[in-house]
Chimera marker file (.cmm) of the C-alpha trace (Angstrom):
<marker_set name="trace">
<marker id="1" x="-13.449" y="-6.939" z="-2.873" r="1" g="1" b="0" radius="0.5"/>
<marker id="2" x="-11.554" y="-10.071" z="-3.833" r="1" g="1" b="0" radius="0.5"/>
<marker id="3" x="-13.006" y="-12.075" z="-6.706" r="1" g="1" b="0" radius="0.5"/>
<marker id="4" x="-14.128" y="-15.460" z="-5.355" r="1" g="1" b="0" radius="0.5"/>
<marker id="5" x="-13.397" y="-17.212" z="-8.656" r="1" g="1" b="0" radius="0.5"/>
<marker id="6" x="-9.684" y="-16.500" z="-8.193" r="1" g="1" b="0" radius="0.5"/>
<marker id="7" x="-9.732" y="-18.704" z="-5.080" r="1" g="1" b="0" radius="0.5"/>
<marker id="8" x="-11.941" y="-21.527" z="-6.303" r="1" g="1" b="0" radius="0.5"/>
<marker id="9" x="-11.278" y="-24.439" z="-8.577" r="1" g="1" b="0" radius="0.5"/>
<marker id="10" x="-13.668" y="-24.682" z="-11.499" r="1" g="1" b="0" radius="0.5"/>
<marker id="11" x="-14.963" y="-28.203" z="-12.039" r="1" g="1" b="0" radius="0.5"/>
<marker id="12" x="-15.982" y="-29.757" z="-15.333" r="1" g="1" b="0" radius="0.5"/>
<marker id="13" x="-19.627" y="-28.856" z="-14.669" r="1" g="1" b="0" radius="0.5"/>
<marker id="14" x="-18.812" y="-25.172" z="-14.196" r="1" g="1" b="0" radius="0.5"/>
<marker id="15" x="-19.507" y="-25.142" z="-10.458" r="1" g="1" b="0" radius="0.5"/>
<marker id="16" x="-16.842" y="-23.755" z="-8.164" r="1" g="1" b="0" radius="0.5"/>
<marker id="17" x="-15.489" y="-25.979" z="-5.443" r="1" g="1" b="0" radius="0.5"/>
<marker id="18" x="-13.659" y="-24.429" z="-2.554" r="1" g="1" b="0" radius="0.5"/>
<marker id="19" x="-10.262" y="-25.490" z="-1.284" r="1" g="1" b="0" radius="0.5"/>
<marker id="20" x="-9.611" y="-26.174" z="2.377" r="1" g="1" b="0" radius="0.5"/>
<marker id="21" x="-6.788" y="-24.407" z="4.154" r="1" g="1" b="0" radius="0.5"/>
<marker id="22" x="-5.404" y="-25.639" z="7.469" r="1" g="1" b="0" radius="0.5"/>
<marker id="23" x="-3.233" y="-23.228" z="9.429" r="1" g="1" b="0" radius="0.5"/>
<marker id="24" x="-0.929" y="-24.347" z="12.219" r="1" g="1" b="0" radius="0.5"/>
<marker id="25" x="0.975" y="-22.490" z="14.911" r="1" g="1" b="0" radius="0.5"/>
<marker id="26" x="-1.540" y="-19.667" z="15.312" r="1" g="1" b="0" radius="0.5"/>
<marker id="27" x="-0.855" y="-17.849" z="18.576" r="1" g="1" b="0" radius="0.5"/>
<marker id="28" x="-3.611" y="-17.799" z="21.166" r="1" g="1" b="0" radius="0.5"/>
<marker id="29" x="-3.685" y="-13.991" z="21.022" r="1" g="1" b="0" radius="0.5"/>
<marker id="30" x="-4.202" y="-13.949" z="17.257" r="1" g="1" b="0" radius="0.5"/>
<marker id="31" x="-6.850" y="-16.680" z="17.472" r="1" g="1" b="0" radius="0.5"/>
<marker id="32" x="-8.751" y="-14.754" z="20.140" r="1" g="1" b="0" radius="0.5"/>
<marker id="33" x="-8.489" y="-11.521" z="18.174" r="1" g="1" b="0" radius="0.5"/>
<marker id="34" x="-9.968" y="-13.194" z="15.103" r="1" g="1" b="0" radius="0.5"/>
<marker id="35" x="-12.727" y="-14.688" z="17.242" r="1" g="1" b="0" radius="0.5"/>
<marker id="36" x="-13.611" y="-11.208" z="18.545" r="1" g="1" b="0" radius="0.5"/>
<marker id="37" x="-13.632" y="-9.787" z="15.009" r="1" g="1" b="0" radius="0.5"/>
<marker id="38" x="-15.826" y="-12.642" z="13.793" r="1" g="1" b="0" radius="0.5"/>
<marker id="39" x="-18.256" y="-12.173" z="16.647" r="1" g="1" b="0" radius="0.5"/>
<marker id="40" x="-18.425" y="-8.435" z="16.041" r="1" g="1" b="0" radius="0.5"/>
<marker id="41" x="-19.234" y="-9.000" z="12.357" r="1" g="1" b="0" radius="0.5"/>
<marker id="42" x="-21.571" y="-11.933" z="13.116" r="1" g="1" b="0" radius="0.5"/>
<marker id="43" x="-19.456" y="-14.353" z="11.087" r="1" g="1" b="0" radius="0.5"/>
<marker id="44" x="-18.075" y="-17.767" z="11.818" r="1" g="1" b="0" radius="0.5"/>
<marker id="45" x="-14.386" y="-17.978" z="12.611" r="1" g="1" b="0" radius="0.5"/>
<marker id="46" x="-13.705" y="-19.569" z="9.214" r="1" g="1" b="0" radius="0.5"/>
<marker id="47" x="-15.683" y="-16.907" z="7.355" r="1" g="1" b="0" radius="0.5"/>
<marker id="48" x="-13.802" y="-14.152" z="9.190" r="1" g="1" b="0" radius="0.5"/>
<marker id="49" x="-10.447" y="-15.725" z="8.306" r="1" g="1" b="0" radius="0.5"/>
<marker id="50" x="-11.473" y="-15.841" z="4.633" r="1" g="1" b="0" radius="0.5"/>
<marker id="51" x="-12.496" y="-12.157" z="4.729" r="1" g="1" b="0" radius="0.5"/>
<marker id="52" x="-9.190" y="-11.205" z="6.385" r="1" g="1" b="0" radius="0.5"/>
<marker id="53" x="-7.194" y="-13.226" z="3.850" r="1" g="1" b="0" radius="0.5"/>
<marker id="54" x="-9.079" y="-11.652" z="0.932" r="1" g="1" b="0" radius="0.5"/>
<marker id="55" x="-8.395" y="-8.185" z="2.307" r="1" g="1" b="0" radius="0.5"/>
<marker id="56" x="-4.713" y="-8.981" z="2.812" r="1" g="1" b="0" radius="0.5"/>
<marker id="57" x="-4.358" y="-10.352" z="-0.724" r="1" g="1" b="0" radius="0.5"/>
<marker id="58" x="-6.164" y="-7.335" z="-2.198" r="1" g="1" b="0" radius="0.5"/>
<marker id="59" x="-3.992" y="-4.958" z="-0.159" r="1" g="1" b="0" radius="0.5"/>
<marker id="60" x="-0.823" y="-6.730" z="-1.289" r="1" g="1" b="0" radius="0.5"/>
<marker id="61" x="-1.930" y="-6.466" z="-4.925" r="1" g="1" b="0" radius="0.5"/>
<marker id="62" x="-2.601" y="-2.751" z="-4.426" r="1" g="1" b="0" radius="0.5"/>
<marker id="63" x="0.811" y="-2.308" z="-2.786" r="1" g="1" b="0" radius="0.5"/>
<marker id="64" x="2.480" y="-4.044" z="-5.734" r="1" g="1" b="0" radius="0.5"/>
<marker id="65" x="0.624" y="-1.750" z="-8.173" r="1" g="1" b="0" radius="0.5"/>
<marker id="66" x="1.750" y="1.311" z="-6.217" r="1" g="1" b="0" radius="0.5"/>
<marker id="67" x="5.355" y="0.120" z="-6.199" r="1" g="1" b="0" radius="0.5"/>
<marker id="68" x="5.192" y="-0.457" z="-9.961" r="1" g="1" b="0" radius="0.5"/>
<marker id="69" x="3.786" y="3.032" z="-10.482" r="1" g="1" b="0" radius="0.5"/>
<marker id="70" x="6.487" y="4.592" z="-8.312" r="1" g="1" b="0" radius="0.5"/>
<marker id="71" x="9.159" y="2.723" z="-10.262" r="1" g="1" b="0" radius="0.5"/>
<marker id="72" x="7.710" y="3.982" z="-13.567" r="1" g="1" b="0" radius="0.5"/>
<marker id="73" x="7.735" y="7.543" z="-12.206" r="1" g="1" b="0" radius="0.5"/>
<marker id="74" x="11.339" y="7.162" z="-11.044" r="1" g="1" b="0" radius="0.5"/>
<marker id="75" x="12.295" y="5.739" z="-14.440" r="1" g="1" b="0" radius="0.5"/>
<marker id="76" x="10.768" y="8.739" z="-16.218" r="1" g="1" b="0" radius="0.5"/>
<marker id="77" x="12.548" y="11.136" z="-13.895" r="1" g="1" b="0" radius="0.5"/>
<marker id="78" x="15.855" y="9.431" z="-14.681" r="1" g="1" b="0" radius="0.5"/>
<marker id="79" x="15.165" y="9.696" z="-18.432" r="1" g="1" b="0" radius="0.5"/>
<marker id="80" x="14.115" y="13.333" z="-18.398" r="1" g="1" b="0" radius="0.5"/>
<marker id="81" x="16.817" y="15.007" z="-16.363" r="1" g="1" b="0" radius="0.5"/>
<marker id="82" x="16.922" y="18.745" z="-16.679" r="1" g="1" b="0" radius="0.5"/>
<marker id="83" x="19.915" y="20.299" z="-18.417" r="1" g="1" b="0" radius="0.5"/>
<marker id="84" x="22.989" y="21.324" z="-16.451" r="1" g="1" b="0" radius="0.5"/>
<marker id="85" x="22.539" y="24.774" z="-14.929" r="1" g="1" b="0" radius="0.5"/>
<marker id="86" x="18.770" y="24.890" z="-15.490" r="1" g="1" b="0" radius="0.5"/>
<marker id="87" x="16.658" y="26.315" z="-12.677" r="1" g="1" b="0" radius="0.5"/>
<marker id="88" x="14.164" y="23.819" z="-11.278" r="1" g="1" b="0" radius="0.5"/>
<marker id="89" x="10.476" y="24.665" z="-10.952" r="1" g="1" b="0" radius="0.5"/>
<marker id="90" x="10.554" y="24.650" z="-7.147" r="1" g="1" b="0" radius="0.5"/>
<marker id="91" x="13.142" y="27.431" z="-7.128" r="1" g="1" b="0" radius="0.5"/>
<marker id="92" x="11.078" y="29.429" z="-9.618" r="1" g="1" b="0" radius="0.5"/>
<marker id="93" x="7.938" y="29.041" z="-7.490" r="1" g="1" b="0" radius="0.5"/>
<marker id="94" x="9.750" y="30.151" z="-4.346" r="1" g="1" b="0" radius="0.5"/>
<marker id="95" x="11.168" y="33.203" z="-6.120" r="1" g="1" b="0" radius="0.5"/>
<marker id="96" x="7.736" y="34.098" z="-7.473" r="1" g="1" b="0" radius="0.5"/>
<marker id="97" x="6.101" y="33.808" z="-4.052" r="1" g="1" b="0" radius="0.5"/>
<marker id="98" x="8.818" y="35.922" z="-2.479" r="1" g="1" b="0" radius="0.5"/>
<marker id="99" x="7.915" y="38.880" z="-4.722" r="1" g="1" b="0" radius="0.5"/>
<link id1="1" id2="2" r="1" g="1" b="0" radius="0.2"/>
<link id1="2" id2="3" r="1" g="1" b="0" radius="0.2"/>
<link id1="3" id2="4" r="1" g="1" b="0" radius="0.2"/>
<link id1="4" id2="5" r="1" g="1" b="0" radius="0.2"/>
<link id1="5" id2="6" r="1" g="1" b="0" radius="0.2"/>
<link id1="6" id2="7" r="1" g="1" b="0" radius="0.2"/>
<link id1="7" id2="8" r="1" g="1" b="0" radius="0.2"/>
<link id1="8" id2="9" r="1" g="1" b="0" radius="0.2"/>
<link id1="9" id2="10" r="1" g="1" b="0" radius="0.2"/>
<link id1="10" id2="11" r="1" g="1" b="0" radius="0.2"/>
<link id1="11" id2="12" r="1" g="1" b="0" radius="0.2"/>
<link id1="12" id2="13" r="1" g="1" b="0" radius="0.2"/>
<link id1="13" id2="14" r="1" g="1" b="0" radius="0.2"/>
<link id1="14" id2="15" r="1" g="1" b="0" radius="0.2"/>
<link id1="15" id2="16" r="1" g="1" b="0" radius="0.2"/>
<link id1="16" id2="17" r="1" g="1" b="0" radius="0.2"/>
<link id1="17" id2="18" r="1" g="1" b="0" radius="0.2"/>
<link id1="18" id2="19" r="1" g="1" b="0" radius="0.2"/>
<link id1="19" id2="20" r="1" g="1" b="0" radius="0.2"/>
<link id1="20" id2="21" r="1" g="1" b="0" radius="0.2"/>
<link id1="21" id2="22" r="1" g="1" b="0" radius="0.2"/>
<link id1="22" id2="23" r="1" g="1" b="0" radius="0.2"/>
<link id1="23" id2="24" r="1" g="1" b="0" radius="0.2"/>
<link id1="24" id2="25" r="1" g="1" b="0" radius="0.2"/>
<link id1="25" id2="26" r="1" g="1" b="0" radius="0.2"/>
<link id1="26" id2="27" r="1" g="1" b="0" radius="0.2"/>
<link id1="27" id2="28" r="1" g="1" b="0" radius="0.2"/>
<link id1="28" id2="29" r="1" g="1" b="0" radius="0.2"/>
<link id1="29" id2="30" r="1" g="1" b="0" radius="0.2"/>
<link id1="30" id2="31" r="1" g="1" b="0" radius="0.2"/>
<link id1="31" id2="32" r="1" g="1" b="0" radius="0.2"/>
<link id1="32" id2="33" r="1" g="1" b="0" radius="0.2"/>
<link id1="33" id2="34" r="1" g="1" b="0" radius="0.2"/>
<link id1="34" id2="35" r="1" g="1" b="0" radius="0.2"/>
<link id1="35" id2="36" r="1" g="1" b="0" radius="0.2"/>
<link id1="36" id2="37" r="1" g="1" b="0" radius="0.2"/>
<link id1="37" id2="38" r="1" g="1" b="0" radius="0.2"/>
<link id1="38" id2="39" r="1" g="1" b="0" radius="0.2"/>
<link id1="39" id2="40" r="1" g="1" b="0" radius="0.2"/>
<link id1="40" id2="41" r="1" g="1" b="0" radius="0.2"/>
<link id1="41" id2="42" r="1" g="1" b="0" radius="0.2"/>
<link id1="42" id2="43" r="1" g="1" b="0" radius="0.2"/>
<link id1="43" id2="44" r="1" g="1" b="0" radius="0.2"/>
<link id1="44" id2="45" r="1" g="1" b="0" radius="0.2"/>
<link id1="45" id2="46" r="1" g="1" b="0" radius="0.2"/>
<link id1="46" id2="47" r="1" g="1" b="0" radius="0.2"/>
<link id1="47" id2="48" r="1" g="1" b="0" radius="0.2"/>
<link id1="48" id2="49" r="1" g="1" b="0" radius="0.2"/>
<link id1="49" id2="50" r="1" g="1" b="0" radius="0.2"/>
<link id1="50" id2="51" r="1" g="1" b="0" radius="0.2"/>
<link id1="51" id2="52" r="1" g="1" b="0" radius="0.2"/>
<link id1="52" id2="53" r="1" g="1" b="0" radius="0.2"/>
<link id1="53" id2="54" r="1" g="1" b="0" radius="0.2"/>
<link id1="54" id2="55" r="1" g="1" b="0" radius="0.2"/>
<link id1="55" id2="56" r="1" g="1" b="0" radius="0.2"/>
<link id1="56" id2="57" r="1" g="1" b="0" radius="0.2"/>
<link id1="57" id2="58" r="1" g="1" b="0" radius="0.2"/>
<link id1="58" id2="59" r="1" g="1" b="0" radius="0.2"/>
<link id1="59" id2="60" r="1" g="1" b="0" radius="0.2"/>
<link id1="60" id2="61" r="1" g="1" b="0" radius="0.2"/>
<link id1="61" id2="62" r="1" g="1" b="0" radius="0.2"/>
<link id1="62" id2="63" r="1" g="1" b="0" radius="0.2"/>
<link id1="63" id2="64" r="1" g="1" b="0" radius="0.2"/>
<link id1="64" id2="65" r="1" g="1" b="0" radius="0.2"/>
<link id1="65" id2="66" r="1" g="1" b="0" radius="0.2"/>
<link id1="66" id2="67" r="1" g="1" b="0" radius="0.2"/>
<link id1="67" id2="68" r="1" g="1" b="0" radius="0.2"/>
<link id1="68" id2="69" r="1" g="1" b="0" radius="0.2"/>
<link id1="69" id2="70" r="1" g="1" b="0" radius="0.2"/>
<link id1="70" id2="71" r="1" g="1" b="0" radius="0.2"/>
<link id1="71" id2="72" r="1" g="1" b="0" radius="0.2"/>
<link id1="72" id2="73" r="1" g="1" b="0" radius="0.2"/>
<link id1="73" id2="74" r="1" g="1" b="0" radius="0.2"/>
<link id1="74" id2="75" r="1" g="1" b="0" radius="0.2"/>
<link id1="75" id2="76" r="1" g="1" b="0" radius="0.2"/>
<link id1="76" id2="77" r="1" g="1" b="0" radius="0.2"/>
<link id1="77" id2="78" r="1" g="1" b="0" radius="0.2"/>
<link id1="78" id2="79" r="1" g="1" b="0" radius="0.2"/>
<link id1="79" id2="80" r="1" g="1" b="0" radius="0.2"/>
<link id1="80" id2="81" r="1" g="1" b="0" radius="0.2"/>
<link id1="81" id2="82" r="1" g="1" b="0" radius="0.2"/>
<link id1="82" id2="83" r="1" g="1" b="0" radius="0.2"/>
<link id1="83" id2="84" r="1" g="1" b="0" radius="0.2"/>
<link id1="84" id2="85" r="1" g="1" b="0" radius="0.2"/>
<link id1="85" id2="86" r="1" g="1" b="0" radius="0.2"/>
<link id1="86" id2="87" r="1" g="1" b="0" radius="0.2"/>
<link id1="87" id2="88" r="1" g="1" b="0" radius="0.2"/>
<link id1="88" id2="89" r="1" g="1" b="0" radius="0.2"/>
<link id1="89" id2="90" r="1" g="1" b="0" radius="0.2"/>
<link id1="90" id2="91" r="1" g="1" b="0" radius="0.2"/>
<link id1="91" id2="92" r="1" g="1" b="0" radius="0.2"/>
<link id1="92" id2="93" r="1" g="1" b="0" radius="0.2"/>
<link id1="93" id2="94" r="1" g="1" b="0" radius="0.2"/>
<link id1="94" id2="95" r="1" g="1" b="0" radius="0.2"/>
<link id1="95" id2="96" r="1" g="1" b="0" radius="0.2"/>
<link id1="96" id2="97" r="1" g="1" b="0" radius="0.2"/>
<link id1="97" id2="98" r="1" g="1" b="0" radius="0.2"/>
<link id1="98" id2="99" r="1" g="1" b="0" radius="0.2"/>
</marker_set>
């Protein structure tokens, strides 16, 4: 799960103080949905919002890592093109299975 120290501000004494976030223009439907989730998990509304934000941030970081990995794979594929006229492995596998 999300590391709490990434969200906090470290004071001179080493204790972590928490920032306050105010959110405006939240639709009634979204607000009610979060209230239901909070109730189900026996959390306050604020605690549930923090959990949802942490999950969203973690998921976005994971998505960015996946995109980076896919780009590295694509880059390698562009670098290591097979020679003109070479038979690709998929064709070889299909021929082998057909025997």
